C-alpha positions, 0 to 999 in steps of 0.5 A, a space after each residue: 385711406 390706405 393703412 400704412 405700417 407703423 414705423 420703428 419710432 411709433 412702435 417704441 412710443 406705443 410700448 412706453 405708453 402701455 401700463 401692463 409692461 410697467 406693472 410687476 407680474 404676480 403669480 398665484 398658486 392654487 392648492 391642488 384639489 384633493 383626491 376623491 375618496 372611494 365611494 362605498 356606494 359605487 358599483 360592487 367589485 367582483 372577486 376573481 379566484 385565481 387557481 393555486 399553483 403548486 410550486 415545488 423546489 428541487 433540493 440541491 445537494 451541496 457537497 461538503 468542502 472536505 469531500 470536494 478537495 481531499 488532500 492526497 496521502 503524503 509519502 510519510 503515511 504511505 511509508 509508515 503503512 508499508 513498514 507496519 504491514 509487511 508483504 504477504 508470504 505465499 507458498 511459492 515465495 516460501 519455497 524460493 526463500 527456503 531454497 535460498 536459505 540452503 544456498 546461504 547455509 552451503 556457502 557459509 559451510 564452505 567458507 567456515 570449513 576452509 577458514 577452520 582448516 587454515 586456522 587449525 593448521 596455523 595454530 598447529 605450526 606455531 604451538 608445541 604439540 609434542 605432548 599431545 602427539 606423543 599420547 596418540 600411537 600414530 605417526 606425528 604427521 598423520 596425527 597433525 593432519 587429523 587435528 587439522 581436518 577436525 578443525 575444518 570439520 568444526 568450521 563446516 558444521 558451524 557454517 549452517 548456523 552462520 548462514 541461517 543467521 545471515 539469511 534471517 537478518 537479510 529477510 527479517 520482515 518474513 521471519 515470523 511468516 517463515 516460522 509459521 509456514 515452516 511448522 505447517 509445512 512439516 506438519 503436512 510432511 509428517 502427515 502424508 509421508 510413507 512408512 519407511 519400514 516398508 521400503 526395499 531396493 525396488 521401492 525406495 522411500 521418495 524424499 522422506 523429509 521433503 527436502 527436494 520440494 521447491 514449489 507448490 507443483 513440487 509438493 503435489 508431485 511429492 504427494 503423488 510419489 507417496 501414493 505411488 509408493 503405497 500402491 507398490 507396497 500393497 502390490 508386493 505384499 
């Protein structure tokens, strides 16, 4: 007899009759097996000596934060340094300032001389000068003219004082250095200038006070002129 496949109805009946499907599932857990302890009697272990490595660390230089970021100097400090430390005065600048001082003195002398002449003439015209003019045995106009020119001469003589004061005020930062170099300059002039008693018409004294010296080259030329004067004096003697 041939085998026939079970139908859906017979399969459902078979599932109902199986007791295993109706019983609750039970799960059993077993404790894990403990790890095996190391057996000392096992095979001996071999110690392998590793080669030591010499490790050297390079020292890294750490720059200070203050050296990395340095603030730039402020304008106040720069101006204070320039005020406390004046400019250095060299010899060429000294001779230029010396020449400028002569121009100040000359201009001041001209101005003060003219002012003195005008002020003297105005004072003589407004005041009674008969007693003074009567004591001088000269013509009154000549006497009044001489007094007026005397006032102008006083103004001319007072001009260098005013010019020097104005020059010192304009160049007050070089005043101390000017005084020092002035002393040194006249010390050199006094040391190297010639004896004027040996001068003659054929051999005059070349700039006895050194007033024509206007530079370092001019000072060297002045020394050459002094030596030339001495050679001429020995030749004529």
